[in-house]
N, C-alpha and C positions, 0 to 999 in steps of 0.2 A: 504494500500500500504506500502510495506517495506521501511524503511528509512535506507539509507546506509551512513555511516561516514567512510571516508578514510583518514588516516594520512599518509603523505608521505613527507619526507625531511623537517620536521618542519612546514608543512602547513596542513590545514584540509579542505577537500572537502566533501560536503554532498548534498544529493538529495533523492527524493523518486523514486522508480522504481515499475513497475508493478509486481504483484505476479507471481511466477514461472519464474523469470528472472535470466539469467546468465550474470554476469558482463563482462566477456571477450567477449561474443557475442555482448553485447551493445557497448563495447569499439571498437570492430571491425567495427561497422557501425557508428562510431563517435558520440555516445551518451554517457552520463555520465556513467562511470567515465573517458571517453576519454578526454584529453590526459594524464591523471594523473595516470592511472594504467599501470604498466609494465606487458606485456604479450608477448607470442610468438606463439606457435603452436596451442593452444586452445584444445589440445587433451591429455594433461597430460604427454607429453613426455619431455618437456624442463624445466619445473618447474619455468619459468620466472615469472609466475603470483602468486607464493607463497606469502601468506600474513599471518601475525600473527593475529588471531582472538582475539580482546580485549573484546568484548561483543557479546553475541548471540550464542556462540559455543554450548551451551546446546540444542539449537533448530536444529542444523545441523545433518544430517545423519552421521553414522559412516564413517570413511575414506574408500574409495574403494581401490582396489589393486594397482591402478596407484599412488595414494597418498602414500600408504605404501611403494611402491617401490622407488618413487622419494624422499620422505621426511624422511623416516626412523625415527630416534630418534627425529627429529624436530617436529614430531607430538606431542610428549610430551611437547614441548615448546609452543604449540598452533598454529603451522603453518598448513595451508591447501592450496591446489591448488584451486584457485578461478575458474578456468575453469571447474572444476568438480562439482561445487555447483550451484544448482538452488535455489534461495532465495524465501522464503515465509514468512519471518519475518525480523525484524530490525537486523542490524548487524553493528559492528564497527571493522574496519580492520586497520592494520598498515603494510606498505610496504616501509621500509626505505632502505633496502639493500637486495640483492638476498639471498634467504634462502639456495641456493645451488650455489656454485661457478662453473661457466661453465668450462668444461674441455677444456684446451688449446691444440690445435694441434701443434705439433712440426714438423717442416720441416725436412726431412731426411738430414743427413750430406752427402755432395757429397764425393764420393770415390776418 
């Protein structure tokens, strides 16, 4: 069973998960890493689940097109979209701040 270590805001959370597990799916049904993993859509569109992989990156598949589109140069810094990864090995992640700043909508100025 893969062991997951999650670093967030100076704290460390860890547990074992079943093989072929997606952490965002687990968090969505209130299992580890809930409530410590930041996530949103679960489909690779919002990038809220982006984490920097500290250990275990060599075992991950190459980034898919959603990760390339959302993360761009952050991929070179070790970031991945956790919603796009199904784990079959130990991994250590860090999620201290959003990898991508959300775009802020600006209200139109009244005429």
